[in-house]
Residue, then its C-alpha position, 0 to 999 in steps of 0.5 A: x127856252x126864254x119862256x121856260x126861264x121866265x116861268x122858273x123865275x116866277x116860281x122861285x120868288x115873289x115880291x109883296x108889301x109887308x107891314x111889320x112891327x117897328x121900334x124907333x129909338x129916338x136919340x137925344x144925345x150923341x154921347x154913347x157912354x151916357x146912352x149906354x148908362x141910360x139904356x142899362x138903367x131903363x132896361x135892367x128889369x126887362x133885358x129880353x123886352x125886344x126879343x131881337x126886333x128890328x129898330x130904326x134909329x131916329x136922329x131928329x131930336x139930336x142936339x147940334x151942340x152940347x151943354x158947353x155950346x160946342x158942336x156935338x160929337x159925331x156919332x159912331x154908328x158901328x159902336x151904336x149898332x153894337x150897343x143897341x144889339x146888346x139890348x136884344x134889338x137889330x138896328x136896320x136903318x136911321x131916319x131924321x139925320x143930316x147928310x153927314x149922319x146918313x153917309x156915316x150910317x150907310x158906311x156902318x151898314x145901315x139903311x136910310x129911311x124917310x121920316x114918317x108923316x107927322x102924327x096927330x097933335x099930342x098933348x103937351x107934357x106937364x110943365x113939371x117934367x124936366x127934359x131927360x138925356x135918356x133915349x125915348x124908345x117907341x114901339x109902333x105897331x100897325x094893327x088891322x082896322x078895329x084890331x087889337x094889339x096885346x102887350x103882356x110885359x111891363x112898360x118902363x119909364x121912357x118906353x112908348x107903345x103906339x097901336x096904330x089903327x086899333x086898340x091896345x090891351x096891356x096886361x102888365x104895369x105901365x110905369x110912371x114915365x111910360x106911354x100907351x097910345x092907340x088910335x082906338x081904345x086903351x085897356x090896362x089890366x094892371x096899374x096904370x101909372x104912366x100916360x094913356x092916350x086913346x083916340x090919338x088920331x081924333x076918335x072921340x068915341x075912344x075910351x081908356x080902361x084900367x083896373x088900377x087908375x093912377x095915371x100920370x096923364x090920360x088923353x082922348x082925341x087931344x083932350x087931356x088931364x094930368x095928375x097935377x089935378x089929383x084923381x078923386x077917391x072913388x077912382x084913384x087906385x081902382x077900376x075906372x074908365x075915361x071917356x069924353x063928354x063933349x070936350x070934357x074928360x069924365x072918369x067913372x068908377x067901374x063897379 
């Protein structure tokens, strides 16, 4: 009888590891009114961008004090879940918080996830950029080795897509303030006005391609160039590729 029961149990379910697309919302304020306003503004043009995708709430960049030097307000995780759900996401976990955050998150029905290992060094942002209160929305999608991630929706300011382990192809505009990152190549078949980072984990053979090069920043394997140095006329607003020649970025027009 025991053998029969065990056989039935085996047939009914099976545990397997799964690699799933994951969005991290990196909070930079605990003021939910400010957060709601920023999310509404950032996602107004693409209300269905996330299509009910799972979300991890990253608390690692939350300030401990507000602008007046007082202790930051405690997060209402139930209200935060509702706020994010309003924008077609499904919050499932938090990461990067302290013990109080974790306890409050669990009470609101969220899991606590470990912080991922640190990625390769990212190029510093241009000094002219001022810090913003808006959340940083990171869509990190693992792809098979030598695989390709396809993004066919516009990327708005503050949105970031990272194709971990492969290339990324974007067929819509990458707006100023948006970021496209890949361990392999970055292809943008539309205006590239934000930041494009190829070879994020040190692949010096990676390249960046765009049919309309207007990038705020381009980087390959940690070597970067910002729009503080204007692009030359032969490539500005035209089809171009970015490659590494030794330790120098070279931008060539594509005929």
